[in-house]
Each structure stands twice: as structure tokens, then as C-alpha cells.
C-alpha positions in Angstrom: 1.5 -21.5 -31.3 0.1 -18.2 -32.3 -3.0 -17.0 -30.3 -6.3 -16.8 -31.1 -7.9 -13.6 -30.3 -11.7 -12.3 -30.0 -12.2 -8.7 -30.3 -15.3 -7.4 -29.3 -16.9 -4.1 -30.5 -20.2 -2.1 -31.2 -22.1 -1.4 -34.5 -20.6 1.8 -35.1 -16.9 0.8 -35.0 -16.8 -2.8 -36.3 -16.2 -1.7 -39.5 -13.1 0.5 -38.4 -12.1 -2.2 -36.4 -11.8 -4.8 -39.3 -9.9 -2.3 -41.5 -7.4 -1.7 -38.5 -6.9 -5.1 -38.1 -6.5 -6.3 -41.9 -3.9 -3.5 -41.8 -1.9 -4.6 -38.9 -1.3 -8.0 -41.0 0.8 -10.3 -40.7 0.6 -10.6 -36.8 1.8 -13.0 -34.3 -2.1 -13.7 -33.5 -5.0 -14.9 -35.5 -8.3 -13.1 -34.6 -12.4 -12.8 -35.2 -14.2 -9.8 -34.5 -17.6 -9.9 -32.7 -20.1 -7.1 -32.8 -21.6 -7.4 -29.1 -25.1 -5.6 -30.0 -24.7 -2.4 -28.8 -24.2 1.0 -31.1 -21.2 2.3 -29.4 -18.5 0.4 -28.1 -17.6 2.5 -24.7 -21.0 1.8 -23.6 -20.1 -1.8 -23.6 -20.1 -3.2 -19.8 -18.6 -6.4 -18.5 -22.1 -7.3 -17.1 -23.4 -7.0 -20.6 -20.8 -9.0 -22.2 -21.2 -11.9 -19.8 -24.6 -11.9 -20.8 -24.5 -12.2 -24.5 -21.2 -13.8 -25.0 -21.4 -17.7 -25.2 -18.9 -20.5 -26.4 -15.5 -18.7 -26.7 -13.5 -22.2 -26.2 -11.9 -21.7 -29.9 -10.1 -18.5 -28.4 -7.2 -17.9 -26.3 -8.0 -14.3 -25.1 -10.7 -11.7 -25.3 -9.8 -8.0 -26.2 -12.5 -5.5 -24.7 -12.6 -1.5 -26.3 -10.4 0.7 -24.1 -13.6 2.2 -22.3 -15.6 -0.9 -21.2 -16.5 -0.4 -17.6 -16.6 -3.1 -15.1 -14.7 -6.1 -13.3 -12.6 -7.7 -16.0 -11.0 -10.3 -13.6 -14.5 -11.3 -12.6 -15.4 -11.6 -16.2 -12.5 -13.7 -17.0 -13.7 -16.0 -14.3 -17.1 -16.2 -15.9 -15.5 -16.9 -19.2 -13.0 -19.1 -18.3 -10.5 -17.1 -20.6 -8.2 -14.3 -20.1 -9.5 -10.8 -20.7 -7.5 -7.6 -21.6 -8.9 -4.2 -22.3 -7.3 -2.7 -25.7 -6.4 0.9 -26.2 -9.1 3.6 -25.7 -9.0 4.3 -29.4 -9.2 1.2 -31.9 -6.9 3.2 -34.1 -4.1 2.8 -31.4 -4.3 -1.1 -31.9 -1.2 -1.6 -34.1 0.8 0.4 -31.3 -0.6 -1.3 -28.4 0.3 -4.8 -29.7 3.6 -3.5 -31.1 4.4 -2.2 -27.4 2.8 -5.1 -25.4 5.8 -7.1 -26.5 8.4 -4.9 -24.9 6.8 -2.6 -22.5 10.0 -1.0 -21.1 10.6 -0.5 -17.4 10.8 2.9 -16.6 11.4 2.3 -13.1 15.4 2.6 -13.3 17.6 5.6 -13.8 21.0 6.8 -13.0 20.7 10.3 -12.1 19.8 11.6 -9.0 17.8 15.0 -8.5 18.8 17.5 -5.9 15.5 19.7 -5.5 16.4 23.2 -4.5 14.5 25.0 -1.9 15.6 28.7 -3.2 14.0 30.5 -0.5 14.4 28.3 2.9 15.9 31.3 4.8 12.3 32.6 4.6 10.4 30.0 5.3 9.7 28.1 8.6 10.7 24.8 9.3 7.3 23.3 8.9 7.0 24.9 5.2 10.3 23.4 4.4 9.1 20.1 5.4 5.9 20.7 3.3 7.9 21.7 0.3 10.5 18.8 0.5 7.2 16.2 0.7 5.9 17.8 -2.6 9.6 17.5 -4.1 10.0 13.8 -2.9 6.6 12.8 -4.5 8.1 14.4 -7.7 10.9 12.3 -7.8 13.6 14.2 -6.0 16.3 12.3 -4.2 18.0 15.0 -2.1 16.3 18.4 -0.8 18.8 20.9 -1.2 18.7 24.0 1.4 19.4 27.3 -0.6 21.2 30.0 1.6 20.3 33.5 0.3 22.7 36.2 0.3 22.6 38.9 2.9 19.6 36.8 4.3 20.1 35.1 8.0 19.2 31.3 8.1 19.0 31.2 11.8 16.9 27.9 11.6 19.5 26.2 9.2 20.7 23.7 11.9 17.1 22.9 12.7 15.8 22.5 9.4 18.4 20.1 8.3 17.7 18.0 11.3 14.1 18.3 10.7 14.4 17.2 7.2 16.7 14.2 8.1 14.2 13.1 11.0 11.5 12.8 8.0 14.3 10.7 6.4 15.2 13.0 3.7 18.7 13.3 2.3 19.7 16.8 2.5 22.5 19.4 1.2 23.1 22.8 2.0 23.7 25.4 -0.8 25.7 28.2 0.1 29.1 30.4 -0.6 29.7 31.0 2.7 31.8 28.5 4.5 29.9 29.3 7.9 26.8 28.0 6.7 28.4 25.0 5.0 30.0 23.9 8.6 26.6 24.6 10.3 24.6 22.5 7.8 27.5 19.9 7.7 27.5 19.6 11.6 23.8 19.2 11.5 23.9 16.3 9.5 23.7 17.3 5.7 24.4 14.8 3.6 26.0 17.0 0.7 27.7 20.9 0.6 27.3 23.2 -2.4 29.5 24.6 -3.2 33.4 24.2 -2.1 36.3 25.8 -3.6 39.8 25.0 -3.3 40.2 27.8 -0.4 37.3 26.4 1.5 38.2 22.8 1.3 39.4 23.3 5.2 35.5 22.7 6.1 35.9 19.3 5.5 37.8 18.7 8.2 35.3 19.8 10.3 32.1 17.8 8.9 31.5 14.6 7.1 29.3 15.4 4.3 30.2 15.0 0.9 31.2 18.2 -1.1 30.3 19.4 -4.3 32.8 21.3 -5.8 33.1 24.4 -8.5 36.3 26.3 -9.5 37.1 29.8 -8.4 35.8 31.8 -10.2 33.1 28.9 -10.6 33.7 28.4 -14.2 37.5 28.2 -14.1 38.4 24.6 -15.1 42.1 24.9 -14.0 41.1 25.9 -10.8 38.2 22.9 -10.7 41.1 20.6 -11.8 43.1 21.3 -8.8 40.3 20.9 -6.4 39.9 17.6 -8.1 43.3 16.2 -8.1 43.7 17.5 -4.3 40.7 15.4 -3.4 41.6 12.1 -5.4 45.0 12.2 -3.6 43.4 12.3 -0.3 41.0 9.7 -1.4 37.8 11.8 -0.4 34.6 11.4 -1.9 33.1 14.5 -4.0 30.8 15.5 -6.8 32.4 18.2 -9.1 30.3 20.9 -11.0 31.9 22.9 -13.9 28.5 25.1 -13.9 25.9 25.0 -16.5 25.8 29.0 -18.3 22.5 30.4 -19.6 22.0 30.8 -23.5 24.1 33.7 -25.1 25.9 33.5 -22.0 28.5 31.1 -22.5 26.0 28.2 -22.7 27.9 26.3 -25.7 30.8 26.6 -24.1 29.9 25.4 -20.6 28.7 22.1 -22.1 32.0 21.9 -23.6 33.3 22.0 -20.2 31.0 19.0 -19.1 32.5 17.1 -22.2 35.8 17.9 -21.4 35.9 17.2 -17.4 34.3 13.8 -18.3 37.1 13.0 -20.8 39.7 14.0 -18.1 38.2 12.1 -15.1 36.2 9.2 -16.7 35.5 8.0 -13.0 34.3 11.0 -11.1 30.9 11.6 -10.1 29.5 15.0 -11.8 26.8 17.6 -11.3 25.0 19.6 -13.4 22.7 22.5 -12.4 19.9 22.6 -14.9 18.2 26.0 -13.7 20.4 28.3 -15.8 18.6 26.9 -18.5 15.2 26.1 -17.3 14.4 29.2 -15.4 16.6 31.6 -17.6 14.9 30.7 -21.0 11.1 31.3 -21.6 10.1 28.1 -23.0 8.1 24.8 -21.7 10.5 23.5 -19.2 10.0 20.1 -20.3 11.4 20.3 -23.9 14.5 21.6 -21.9 14.5 19.3 -19.2 14.3 16.4 -21.7 17.0 17.8 -23.8 19.7 18.4 -21.1 18.8 14.9 -19.4 19.8 13.5 -22.8 23.3 15.3 -22.6 23.5 14.2 -19.1 22.8 10.8 -20.3 25.6 10.9 -22.7 28.2 12.5 -20.3 27.1 10.2 -17.4 26.5 12.7 -15.1 25.1 11.0 -12.0 23.5 14.0 -10.3 21.2 17.4 -11.2 20.5 20.5 -8.9 16.6 21.2 -10.1 14.9 24.5 -9.1 11.2 25.9 -9.6 11.4 29.1 -9.1 9.3 30.5 -12.2 6.2 29.9 -12.6 6.9 28.1 -16.1 9.2 25.9 -14.4 6.6 24.6 -11.5 6.8 20.9 -12.8 10.8 21.0 -13.3 11.7 18.2 -10.8 8.7 15.9 -11.8 9.5 16.5 -15.9 13.4 15.5 -15.1 12.2 12.5 -13.1 10.6 11.3 -16.1 13.2 12.4 -18.6 15.7 10.7 -16.8 14.1 7.4 -16.7 13.1 7.6 -20.5 16.9 8.6 -21.1 18.0 5.3 -19.1 15.6 2.9 -20.8 16.8 4.6 -24.3 20.3 4.1 -23.5 19.8 0.4 -22.3 18.0 -0.4 -25.6 20.3 1.5 -27.6 17.6 2.9 -29.4 16.4 7.1 -29.6 14.3 8.0 -26.9 10.9 7.6 -28.6 7.7 6.2 -27.9 8.6 5.0 -24.2 6.1 7.7 -22.4 4.1 10.7 -23.7 4.2 12.7 -20.4 6.8 15.0 -21.5 4.6 16.2 -24.7 2.3 18.5 -23.2 1.0 20.9 -26.1 1.2 18.3 -29.1 0.7 14.4 -29.7 2.3 12.1 -32.3 -0.9 11.3 -33.8 -3.7 13.5 -32.9 -6.2 12.9 -35.3 -7.1 9.2 -35.4 -9.9 9.1 -38.5 -9.8 11.4 -41.5 -12.3 13.4 -42.9 -14.1 10.4 -44.9 -14.2 8.0 -41.9 -15.9 10.8 -40.1 -18.5 11.1 -43.0 -19.0 7.5 -42.9 -19.5 7.5 -38.9 -22.1 10.1 -39.3 -24.0 8.6 -42.2 -24.7 5.6 -39.8 -26.2 7.6 -36.7 -29.9 7.3 -36.2 -30.6 9.2 -33.0 -30.8 12.5 -32.0 -27.4 12.6 -29.6 -24.5 14.6 -30.8 -21.2 13.0 -31.4 -18.0 15.2 -31.7 -14.7 14.4 -33.3 -11.9 16.5 -34.4 -9.5 16.1 -38.1 -7.2 18.0 -40.1 -10.5 19.8 -41.5 -11.5 20.9 -38.1 -14.4 20.2 -35.5 -17.3 18.2 -36.5 -20.5 17.5 -34.7 -23.4 15.2 -35.7 -26.3 13.3 -35.2 -29.3 11.8 -37.3 -30.4 15.5 -38.5 -26.8 16.4 -40.2 -23.1 16.7 -40.0 -21.7 20.3 -39.4 -17.9 21.2 -39.5 -16.3 24.5 -38.4 -12.8 25.6 -36.7 -14.9 28.1 -34.4 -17.3 26.3 -32.4 -19.6 29.8 -32.4 -20.2 28.8 -36.1 -21.9 25.6 -34.8 -24.0 27.3 -32.5 -27.0 27.8 -35.2 -26.8 24.5 -36.1 -27.5 22.9 -32.7 -31.0 24.0 -31.9 -30.3 24.1 -28.3 -31.4 27.4 -27.4 -34.4 26.5 -25.0 -32.2 23.7 -23.2 -29.3 25.2 -20.9 -27.6 22.3 -19.7 -27.4 20.7 -23.2 -26.1 24.2 -24.3 -23.5 24.2 -21.6 -22.4 20.7 -22.1 -21.9 21.1 -26.0 -20.1 24.5 -25.2 -17.6 22.8 -23.2 -17.2 19.8 -25.4 -16.9 21.9 -28.3 -14.2 24.1 -26.5 -12.3 21.0 -25.9 -12.3 20.0 -29.6 -11.3 23.5 -30.9 -8.2 23.7 -28.5 -7.5 19.8 -29.8 -7.6 20.8 -33.4 -5.4 24.0 -32.8 -2.6 22.6 -30.8 -2.9 19.1 -32.7 -3.9 17.0 -29.5 -6.1 13.9 -29.1 -9.8 14.4 -28.7 -12.2 12.0 -26.9 -15.7 13.1 -26.3 -16.5 13.4 -22.5 -12.9 13.2 -21.4 -10.6 16.0 -20.7 -7.6 16.8 -22.7 -4.4 15.2 -22.2 -1.5 17.6 -21.1 1.0 15.0 -20.3 2.6 15.3 -16.3 1.8 19.1 -17.0 -1.8 18.6 -15.4 -2.4 15.9 -12.8 -5.0 13.6 -14.1 -7.6 12.0 -12.2 -7.0 8.3 -12.5 -10.2 6.5 -13.8 -11.6 3.2 -12.1 -12.9 1.3 -15.3 -14.1 -1.3 -12.8 -16.9 1.2 -12.0 -19.4 3.3 -13.6 -19.1 6.9 -14.1 -21.3 9.3 -12.1 -23.7 11.2 -13.7 -22.7 14.4 -14.9 -24.5 17.6 -13.6 -25.9 18.6 -16.9 -27.6 15.2 -16.6 -29.1 15.8 -13.7 -32.5 17.1 -13.0 -33.5 20.6 -11.6 -34.6 18.7 -8.3 -31.2 16.6 -8.0 -29.2 19.6 -8.7 -31.1 21.5 -6.0 -30.6 18.3 -3.5 -26.8 18.3 -4.2 -26.5 22.1 -3.5 -28.5 21.5 -0.1 -26.3 18.7 0.8 -23.0 20.7 0.1 -24.8 23.8 2.3 -25.5 21.4 5.1 -21.7 19.8 4.9 -20.7 23.5 5.1 -22.7 24.5 8.0 -21.4 21.2 9.8 -18.1 22.4 9.0 -18.2 25.7 10.3 -20.2 24.9 13.6 -17.2 22.6 14.3 -14.6 25.2 13.6 -16.5 27.7 16.0 -16.7 25.0 18.6 -13.0 24.3 18.3 -12.2 28.0 18.5 -14.3 28.2 21.5 -12.0 25.5 23.1 -8.7 27.2 22.3 -10.2 30.4 23.8 
């Protein structure tokens, strides 16, 4: 039996909700829309719903606006029916219900990430552990200690042992056999990079070798090393080396393809840094494209770096990309629609409402509060006194009448700046919410079971003064404690 759903909404969104639901027909559910008696759906709360919603015995589930705040589990108990938050924007309802039936599992992947600490010799053991923790939180499976040319790494063994004690898998990356022996004897799980003439290292350690050609991109040499290790029954990972763009990048991709065809079952590594670090483009797209190639060639390991400032999220990007590619491969569909985290600059559907719909909203407003929306034609701000449109927020200022209201002017300035950026880049803008930047920016998790705290521009002068005084008192207490601790140390 199809479910019969009850959609709750506010006065301003009721008409739009009907249009969206009608456009979705036919659906696997029947529905009714109930306007709960508030102007703005986002201001609806579970407490208000519990008071105003009466007999719903005819429905199988209640669908709330996505920004409705309060405890929905408690509301479900009170109503005796399942309760679900819909998407934040009602125009996303088709997508919400289309994906609800097949939410993909992004917990799985088939490629391990080696995250290289490239300047490890110049870092203390404590600093190495701290960096390793960051990489592990971002998705790294192995921490790679990079050895620098002509730079002593006297605490290499100590660093490996400290990482192992902290439950990390560890690799040591050096072209000097002596470093590899030291790292291997200290307990390193992997050694980068061995060549045919340095295979003697494996007689002294139990680590898994990552092997390259001699010179590194020479495939004949790599094949010789592979055949030798296969004949000895040894576990290894082969790396034919990824070259930078315009320095045989295409040829290096062919090397990976040929290696996979020649040896269908061996483990392969790709060091992605030669592309992410040496190409000045947002690294999310580069990592995603490389992960697509890696998925097709069944490459089980990558070496990722975060040296350049524009690559500061490479490990995290690679982590999400490998999960998307795995799901795409399992589902046998293109890697589309799984997750928006790798789309930092643009969005698939940035402007949910068109010009006519925004004008319709504006015509129904009867209060002085400003609403801000964005569509293809630019930024719109409106209240009961009118509607104004511009692509530069400064052009809107003369219409807002906030010259004598600093707090309100500050608020509108921030919101209109966000709206302008959203219009320029093609991003989703929601008033009172920060713009989304995918995984490029850490988003603060909203607890919709609680109410938002009052913003600073909504506070009275007395409240702001009190908050500043509280902060000053905390700083004084902290400074006093620091001085006492310093005295104890002396």
C-alpha cells in the first residue's frame, strides 16, 4: 500500500509546495498539505506543531520543513506517527524523495591513502604525531614519513616507533637504502621506493616494498623487479610514477594502464602529488578525476601530499572521491549525485526560485522585515515597502533606510555580500545561513533539536556590554592561572 503523507508548511510557502508536489506526480505516495498558521515555514517548531496539529490518524507519516527546530522524536511520540524533516529548500523535494529509496553507502572504498609528511626530518616527534592525527581524521590509512635529500633524519626510528605506538600504519619514503633499513627495523609497514638494485634491503626487514623502475619511469626495469618478487612469492606494491602535465603526463597514464594489463592481479600505487601540487587548479577536481582513473584501473593505493597551500585538503578530497568512485562502480552508473562535498565553487541547482516566483513572494509580504533571495537576474531584497534588485549590494543601500541603525545595516551588509557571492559563482543562498563550500570548509553542525542563539546584531547594547565583560573576566581568569602555573614552574 502506498503511504499517505502529510506535508506541513507556512503561509508564504504553501502555494510553492503545492506546485512542487504536483510537478512530482506520479509518486509512490499520496499526500495532503496543511498550512500550520505561521507565515514562514522555517519558524515552525515541534512544540507549535504539537499544539496545533490535531487528528492525523489518516496519515502514515508527517513531513516537516527542513529547518523546523525541535525534538522530532518527541513529536513523533506525541502524534503517534513517524515524523521526518524534509530538505531545507522545498524545491529540493523531488531530489529528496528520489534519493530516499537508494541512499548510497559511502562508507566503503577500495583504495588506501598514504598521506606523506614531506618535511618530517625538520619536525619533532610530537609534531609528526599531531600531523598524523590530522591526516587520520581526514581519511588517511597510512602515514608516510618523507626523507629529504641531504637532510639528516636522526629521529627516524623514534618517529616510526612513536607512530606505531599510536596505532598508525607507517611507511618510510627515501631513495637512500640506509633510511629504508632504519625505518624497516623500527617497524615501518611499507618502504618507498625500492629499485632492482636495492632489493637487498628486504633481507634485513619485514616491510612491504613499494617498487619503482631504475630510472623511476623505466618500465622494463620495473617489470624485471616485479617478476623477481613474484618468483620469490613476496608481497609488494608497484608504482610506474605519475608525471606532471606537459612532462609526459599522458604517457604516464598509459604506463599505469599497460602495467594493469600485463599484471592483472598485482597491487599498484599512484603518487597523485605530481598532478595536484604542480597544477594550479582547485585540487578537488584533480583528485576526483585521478580517483576515477584509479577506480577503472583497480589501483589500490595512492600517495597524497599537502605541500602547496592550494592542496591543504587533498587527503580529505581523495577520501571522499574514493568513496564516491567505489559506489559509482558498484552501482554501475556515473559518479553523479552521490555527494556535493567535492563541488566547492558551484552547485548543480544554485537558484531554486525564478524571478516570477520571487516577485510573487514579495507581493505577499506585509511586514517591514527584509527577505533576501537570489536568482539568475541577481540579488533581490524585499519587504512590505517594495522589492529591489541589483548585482552589486552597494546599489541596494539607498533603498534600505538603515543609515541610523548600525546593527541592522551590519547584518544586511553581511547577508547581501553572501548573496552577491552566491550569484557570482552559482551557489545556493539561504538567508541567515553560511554559504556551502563542500569539504573545502569545515561546516559547523547544526542541532535542529535546539533553537539558534540570538545573533550579536539582535542583542541590545546592554547585552553586548555584558557579553564583552564576561569575555574579559574569562581572559583575566585565564591569565591569572597562567601566571600561577609559570610561578610553580619557576
